[in-house]
N, CA, C and O atoms as a GROMACS GRO file, in nm:
protein
  352
    1MET      N    1   9.380   2.660   3.757
    1MET     CA    2   9.500   2.705   3.707
    1MET      C    3   9.470   2.788   3.578
    1MET      O    4   9.391   2.741   3.496
    2SER      N    5   9.523   2.902   3.558
    2SER     CA    6   9.488   2.985   3.443
    2SER      C    7   9.580   2.936   3.322
    2SER      O    8   9.678   2.864   3.342
    3ASP      N    9   9.543   2.976   3.202
    3ASP     CA   10   9.612   2.918   3.081
    3ASP      C   11   9.745   2.985   3.077
    3ASP      O   12   9.830   2.935   3.004
    4SER      N   13   9.772   3.079   3.137
    4SER     CA   14   9.914   3.155   3.134
    4SER      C   15  10.014   3.082   3.212
    4SER      O   16  10.135   3.100   3.196
    5THR      N   17   9.960   2.994   3.304
    5THR     CA   18  10.066   2.930   3.406
    5THR      C   19  10.102   2.790   3.347
    5THR      O   20  10.026   2.730   3.271
    6LEU      N   21  10.214   2.747   3.382
    6LEU     CA   22  10.268   2.620   3.338
    6LEU      C   23  10.201   2.504   3.416
    6LEU      O   24  10.172   2.525   3.534
    7GLU      N   25  10.176   2.391   3.364
    7GLU     CA   26  10.110   2.282   3.435
    7GLU      C   27  10.205   2.170   3.433
    7GLU      O   28  10.299   2.171   3.354
    8GLY      N   29  10.186   2.070   3.516
    8GLY     CA   30  10.260   1.945   3.516
    8GLY      C   31  10.393   1.950   3.605
    8GLY      O   32  10.440   2.054   3.649
    9SER      N   33  10.442   1.835   3.623
    9SER     CA   34  10.565   1.820   3.700
    9SER      C   35  10.693   1.855   3.614
    9SER      O   36  10.688   1.868   3.492
   10ALA      N   37  10.803   1.870   3.684
   10ALA     CA   38  10.930   1.906   3.613
   10ALA      C   39  10.961   1.804   3.508
   10ALA      O   40  11.021   1.840   3.407
   11PHE      N   41  10.922   1.667   3.525
   11PHE     CA   42  10.959   1.577   3.427
   11PHE      C   43  10.858   1.595   3.300
   11PHE      O   44  10.893   1.570   3.185
   12SER      N   45  10.740   1.638   3.332
   12SER     CA   46  10.642   1.652   3.214
   12SER      C   47  10.700   1.776   3.129
   12SER      O   48  10.707   1.773   3.006
   13ARG      N   49  10.738   1.884   3.207
   13ARG     CA   50  10.780   2.004   3.139
   13ARG      C   51  10.913   1.969   3.062
   13ARG      O   52  10.937   2.022   2.953
   14PHE      N   53  10.994   1.883   3.118
   14PHE     CA   54  11.121   1.844   3.036
   14PHE      C   55  11.074   1.764   2.920
   14PHE      O   56  11.114   1.797   2.809
   15MET      N   57  11.000   1.670   2.932
   15MET     CA   58  10.956   1.580   2.818
   15MET      C   59  10.896   1.664   2.700
   15MET      O   60  10.911   1.632   2.582
   16ALA      N   61  10.827   1.776   2.745
   16ALA     CA   62  10.756   1.864   2.642
   16ALA      C   63  10.854   1.970   2.577
   16ALA      O   64  10.819   2.039   2.481
   17SER      N   65  10.976   1.979   2.637
   17SER     CA   66  11.077   2.067   2.600
   17SER      C   67  11.140   2.015   2.468
   17SER      O   68  11.103   1.908   2.421
   18GLY      N   69  11.236   2.090   2.409
   18GLY     CA   70  11.305   2.051   2.286
   18GLY      C   71  11.389   1.932   2.318
   18GLY      O   72  11.392   1.840   2.236
   19ASN      N   73  11.460   1.923   2.431
   19ASN     CA   74  11.550   1.823   2.460
   19ASN      C   75  11.466   1.695   2.493
   19ASN      O   76  11.510   1.585   2.459
   20GLY      N   77  11.354   1.706   2.554
   20GLY     CA   78  11.272   1.599   2.583
   20GLY      C   79  11.217   1.547   2.453
   20GLY      O   80  11.220   1.425   2.433
   21ARG      N   81  11.169   1.626   2.366
   21ARG     CA   82  11.121   1.575   2.243
   21ARG      C   83  11.231   1.487   2.159
   21ARG      O   84  11.205   1.384   2.097
   22LEU      N   85  11.366   1.554   2.169
   22LEU     CA   86  11.474   1.484   2.104
   22LEU      C   87  11.495   1.355   2.165
   22LEU      O   88  11.521   1.260   2.091
   23ALA      N   89  11.486   1.338   2.303
   23ALA     CA   90  11.509   1.214   2.382
   23ALA      C   91  11.405   1.109   2.324
   23ALA      O   92  11.437   0.994   2.296
   24ARG      N   93  11.280   1.159   2.310
   24ARG     CA   94  11.174   1.055   2.258
   24ARG      C   95  11.197   1.009   2.124
   24ARG      O   96  11.171   0.893   2.094
   25ILE      N   97  11.249   1.099   2.034
   25ILE     CA   98  11.287   1.067   1.903
   25ILE      C   99  11.401   0.966   1.898
   25ILE      O  100  11.402   0.869   1.822
   26ALA      N  101  11.502   0.996   1.989
   26ALA     CA  102  11.619   0.906   1.996
   26ALA      C  103  11.580   0.777   2.053
   26ALA      O  104  11.646   0.679   2.017
   27LEU      N  105  11.480   0.761   2.139
   27LEU     CA  106  11.439   0.636   2.190
   27LEU      C  107  11.378   0.557   2.094
   27LEU      O  108  11.395   0.436   2.090
   28GLY      N  109  11.296   0.630   2.001
   28GLY     CA  110  11.220   0.550   1.894
   28GLY      C  111  11.311   0.496   1.794
   28GLY      O  112  11.298   0.381   1.752
   29VAL      N  113  11.416   0.585   1.748
   29VAL     CA  114  11.518   0.533   1.663
   29VAL      C  115  11.586   0.414   1.710
   29VAL      O  116  11.602   0.316   1.638
   30THR      N  117  11.636   0.421   1.850
   30THR     CA  118  11.706   0.307   1.908
   30THR      C  119  11.613   0.178   1.903
   30THR      O  120  11.657   0.067   1.873
   31LEU      N  121  11.482   0.200   1.935
   31LEU     CA  122  11.396   0.075   1.938
   31LEU      C  123  11.387   0.016   1.801
   31LEU      O  124  11.391  -0.106   1.786
   32MET      N  125  11.375   0.102   1.697
   32MET     CA  126  11.374   0.059   1.558
   32MET      C  127  11.508  -0.024   1.524
   32MET      O  128  11.506  -0.131   1.464
   33ALA      N  129  11.615   0.035   1.568
   33ALA     CA  130  11.751  -0.026   1.525
   33ALA      C  131  11.769  -0.153   1.594
   33ALA      O  132  11.818  -0.250   1.536
   34VAL      N  133  11.729  -0.156   1.726
   34VAL     CA  134  11.752  -0.285   1.797
   34VAL      C  135  11.654  -0.385   1.735
   34VAL      O  136  11.689  -0.502   1.715
   35GLY      N  137  11.544  -0.345   1.708
   35GLY     CA  138  11.438  -0.453   1.654
   35GLY      C  139  11.481  -0.507   1.524
   35GLY      O  140  11.468  -0.626   1.496
   36LEU      N  141  11.536  -0.415   1.441
   36LEU     CA  142  11.582  -0.467   1.304
   36LEU      C  143  11.717  -0.529   1.299
   36LEU      O  144  11.739  -0.623   1.222
   37VAL      N  145  11.810  -0.480   1.379
   37VAL     CA  146  11.947  -0.536   1.374
   37VAL      C  147  11.964  -0.653   1.461
   37VAL      O  148  12.012  -0.758   1.419
   38PHE      N  149  11.928  -0.636   1.581
   38PHE     CA  150  11.954  -0.733   1.683
   38PHE      C  151  11.860  -0.840   1.711
   38PHE      O  152  11.898  -0.955   1.735
   39VAL      N  153  11.731  -0.804   1.710
   39VAL     CA  154  11.632  -0.909   1.742
   39VAL      C  155  11.581  -0.977   1.619
   39VAL      O  156  11.573  -1.100   1.615
   40GLY      N  157  11.545  -0.901   1.519
   40GLY     CA  158  11.503  -0.975   1.393
   40GLY      C  159  11.372  -1.050   1.393
   40GLY      O  160  11.303  -1.058   1.494
   41GLY      N  161  11.339  -1.103   1.280
   41GLY     CA  162  11.213  -1.180   1.274
   41GLY      C  163  11.095  -1.088   1.302
   41GLY      O  164  11.100  -0.965   1.295
   42ALA      N  165  10.980  -1.168   1.338
   42ALA     CA  166  10.854  -1.097   1.360
   42ALA      C  167  10.861  -1.010   1.488
   42ALA      O  168  10.802  -0.902   1.491
   43ALA      N  169  10.936  -1.057   1.600
   43ALA     CA  170  10.952  -0.972   1.718
   43ALA      C  171  11.027  -0.842   1.693
   43ALA      O  172  10.992  -0.733   1.739
   44GLY      N  173  11.134  -0.862   1.613
   44GLY     CA  174  11.220  -0.741   1.586
   44GLY      C  175  11.136  -0.640   1.503
   44GLY      O  176  11.142  -0.519   1.524
   45LEU      N  177  11.052  -0.698   1.403
   45LEU     CA  178  10.967  -0.602   1.325
   45LEU      C  179  10.852  -0.544   1.414
   45LEU      O  180  10.811  -0.430   1.391
   46GLY      N  181  10.805  -0.613   1.506
   46GLY     CA  182  10.712  -0.550   1.600
   46GLY      C  183  10.779  -0.445   1.688
   46GLY      O  184  10.717  -0.342   1.716
   47LEU      N  185  10.896  -0.465   1.730
   47LEU     CA  186  10.971  -0.368   1.810
   47LEU      C  187  11.007  -0.247   1.730
   47LEU      O  188  10.997  -0.136   1.783
   48ALA      N  189  11.049  -0.260   1.600
   48ALA     CA  190  11.067  -0.150   1.516
   48ALA      C  191  10.950  -0.077   1.489
   48ALA      O  192  10.958   0.045   1.480
   49THR      N  193  10.833  -0.137   1.475
   49THR     CA  194  10.712  -0.066   1.446
   49THR      C  195  10.673   0.014   1.573
   49THR      O  196  10.645   0.134   1.562
   50PHE      N  197  10.671  -0.047   1.689
   50PHE     CA  198  10.657   0.021   1.809
   50PHE      C  199  10.748   0.145   1.829
   50PHE      O  200  10.710   0.236   1.903
   51GLY      N  201  10.860   0.149   1.768
   51GLY     CA  202  10.952   0.260   1.784
   51GLY      C  203  10.899   0.376   1.726
   51GLY      O  204  10.939   0.487   1.760
   52LEU      N  205  10.797   0.357   1.626
   52LEU     CA  206  10.728   0.472   1.561
   52LEU      C  207  10.657   0.564   1.664
   52LEU      O  208  10.645   0.685   1.649
   53VAL      N  209  10.613   0.496   1.765
   53VAL     CA  210  10.528   0.576   1.866
   53VAL      C  211  10.606   0.681   1.935
   53VAL      O  212  10.561   0.796   1.939
   54PRO      N  213  10.718   0.652   1.989
   54PRO     CA  214  10.797   0.768   2.046
   54PRO      C  215  10.834   0.864   1.951
   54PRO      O  216  10.833   0.983   1.983
   55ILE      N  217  10.869   0.825   1.834
   55ILE     CA  218  10.913   0.920   1.730
   55ILE      C  219  10.804   1.011   1.686
   55ILE      O  220  10.828   1.130   1.661
   56ALA      N  221  10.674   0.956   1.674
   56ALA     CA  222  10.573   1.044   1.643
   56ALA      C  223  10.533   1.136   1.763
   56ALA      O  224  10.489   1.250   1.747
   57ALA      N  225  10.552   1.078   1.880
   57ALA     CA  226  10.518   1.164   2.009
   57ALA      C  227  10.620   1.283   2.008
   57ALA      O  228  10.579   1.397   2.030
   58GLY      N  229  10.742   1.259   1.985
   58GLY     CA  230  10.850   1.362   1.989
   58GLY      C  231  10.817   1.459   1.861
   58GLY      O  232  10.821   1.580   1.884
   59VAL      N  233  10.791   1.422   1.748
   59VAL     CA  234  10.769   1.505   1.638
   59VAL      C  235  10.646   1.599   1.662
   59VAL      O  236  10.655   1.719   1.639
   60PHE      N  237  10.533   1.541   1.709
   60PHE     CA  238  10.422   1.616   1.723
   60PHE      C  239  10.385   1.670   1.870
   60PHE      O  240  10.278   1.721   1.902
   61ASN      N  241  10.498   1.647   1.957
   61ASN     CA  242  10.492   1.702   2.097
   61ASN      C  243  10.365   1.638   2.165
   61ASN      O  244  10.286   1.711   2.224
   62LEU      N  245  10.346   1.509   2.157
   62LEU     CA  246  10.240   1.437   2.230
   62LEU      C  247  10.294   1.351   2.337
   62LEU      O  248  10.410   1.311   2.335
   63CYS      N  249  10.205   1.321   2.436
   63CYS     CA  250  10.244   1.232   2.534
   63CYS      C  251  10.135   1.128   2.560
   63CYS      O  252  10.050   1.151   2.646
   64PRO      N  253  10.134   1.009   2.485
   64PRO     CA  254  10.019   0.930   2.480
   64PRO      C  255   9.984   0.872   2.620
   64PRO      O  256   9.869   0.839   2.645
   65VAL      N  257  10.080   0.862   2.707
   65VAL     CA  258  10.049   0.793   2.843
   65VAL      C  259  10.016   0.906   2.945
   65VAL      O  260   9.976   0.868   3.055
   66ALA      N  261  10.026   1.032   2.924
   66ALA     CA  262   9.993   1.139   3.028
   66ALA      C  263   9.850   1.128   3.065
   66ALA      O  264   9.824   1.148   3.184
   67PRO      N  265   9.743   1.097   2.981
   67PRO     CA  266   9.611   1.106   3.034
   67PRO      C  267   9.592   0.997   3.139
   67PRO      O  268   9.506   1.015   3.226
   68ILE      N  269   9.668   0.877   3.140
   68ILE     CA  270   9.657   0.786   3.244
   68ILE      C  271   9.662   0.849   3.385
   68ILE      O  272   9.584   0.814   3.474
   69TRP      N  273   9.756   0.943   3.400
   69TRP     CA  274   9.773   0.986   3.534
   69TRP      C  275   9.716   1.138   3.547
   69TRP      O  276   9.757   1.215   3.634
   70GLY      N  277   9.622   1.171   3.454
   70GLY     CA  278   9.560   1.301   3.461
   70GLY      C  279   9.627   1.420   3.396
   70GLY      O  280   9.590   1.535   3.416
   71GLY      N  281   9.731   1.385   3.316
   71GLY     CA  282   9.802   1.488   3.245
   71GLY      C  283   9.741   1.520   3.108
   71GLY      O  284   9.629   1.477   3.080
   72HIS      N  285   9.806   1.588   3.029
   72HIS     CA  286   9.751   1.634   2.898
   72HIS      C  287   9.818   1.559   2.789
   72HIS      O  288   9.937   1.530   2.799
   73LEU      N  289   9.749   1.527   2.687
   73LEU     CA  290   9.802   1.452   2.568
   73LEU      C  291   9.888   1.545   2.491
   73LEU      O  292   9.980   1.501   2.421
   74ILE      N  293   9.860   1.678   2.502
   74ILE     CA  294   9.939   1.765   2.410
   74ILE      C  295  10.052   1.835   2.503
   74ILE      O  296  10.024   1.902   2.602
   75GLY      N  297  10.180   1.811   2.457
   75GLY     CA  298  10.291   1.864   2.543
   75GLY      C  299  10.290   2.010   2.552
   75GLY      O  300  10.344   2.061   2.650
   76ALA      N  301  10.238   2.080   2.464
   76ALA     CA  302  10.244   2.232   2.468
   76ALA      C  303  10.170   2.292   2.591
   76ALA      O  304  10.182   2.410   2.622
   77ARG      N  305  10.091   2.201   2.661
   77ARG     CA  306  10.027   2.258   2.780
   77ARG      C  307  10.116   2.270   2.893
   77ARG      O  308  10.085   2.332   2.994
   78TYR      N  309  10.243   2.201   2.874
   78TYR     CA  310  10.339   2.206   2.981
   78TYR      C  311  10.452   2.315   2.958
   78TYR      O  312  10.531   2.342   3.048
   79CYS      N  313  10.456   2.378   2.827
   79CYS     CA  314  10.560   2.475   2.803
   79CYS      C  315  10.497   2.608   2.766
   79CYS      O  316  10.381   2.613   2.726
   80PRO      N  317  10.568   2.707   2.780
   80PRO     CA  318  10.515   2.841   2.744
   80PRO      C  319  10.500   2.846   2.587
   80PRO      O  320  10.570   2.777   2.513
   81ALA      N  321  10.410   2.930   2.545
   81ALA     CA  322  10.383   2.932   2.400
   81ALA      C  323  10.512   2.989   2.342
   81ALA      O  324  10.576   3.076   2.402
   82ARG      N  325  10.550   2.938   2.224
   82ARG     CA  326  10.662   2.989   2.154
   82ARG      C  327  10.620   3.059   2.022
   82ARG      O  328  10.537   3.014   1.942
   83SER      N  329  10.684   3.168   2.010
   83SER     CA  330  10.656   3.237   1.873
   83SER      C  331  10.778   3.236   1.801
   83SER      O  332  10.882   3.202   1.858
   84GLY      N  333  10.776   3.272   1.669
   84GLY     CA  334  10.880   3.265   1.584
   84GLY      C  335  10.968   3.396   1.604
   84GLY      O  336  11.082   3.397   1.558
   85LYS      N  337  10.921   3.503   1.669
   85LYS     CA  338  10.995   3.626   1.681
   85LYS      C  339  11.031   3.648   1.836
   85LYS      O  340  10.948   3.625   1.924
   86PRO      N  341  11.149   3.688   1.861
   86PRO     CA  342  11.183   3.713   2.005
   86PRO      C  343  11.115   3.851   2.042
   86PRO      O  344  11.110   3.942   1.960
   87LYS      N  345  11.063   3.860   2.166
   87LYS     CA  346  11.010   3.975   2.215
   87LYS      C  347  11.106   4.086   2.241
   87LYS      O  348  11.215   4.058   2.291
   88ASP      N  349  11.075   4.208   2.211
   88ASP     CA  350  11.172   4.317   2.242
   88ASP      C  351  11.150   4.378   2.370
   88ASP      O  352  11.222   4.470   2.408
   0.00000   0.00000   0.00000
């Protein structure tokens, strides 16, 4: 497959999109809130700490589990390159 074509499944492309990245960030924030507010103690702190993983994955557009099934760690491999300027 050439570098100009998109790779991955529809789910992979969604997760690498802006909405997918926001979903991962929201999941991380939810895990942190549940851990700190509802669970508490060492388990809650552990859950809150684990919530940093999907937040970082969304912010940096990474998918830490994709290599397990042969995907790419870097989400940009599933999306067309974005530039700051619209094409004329």
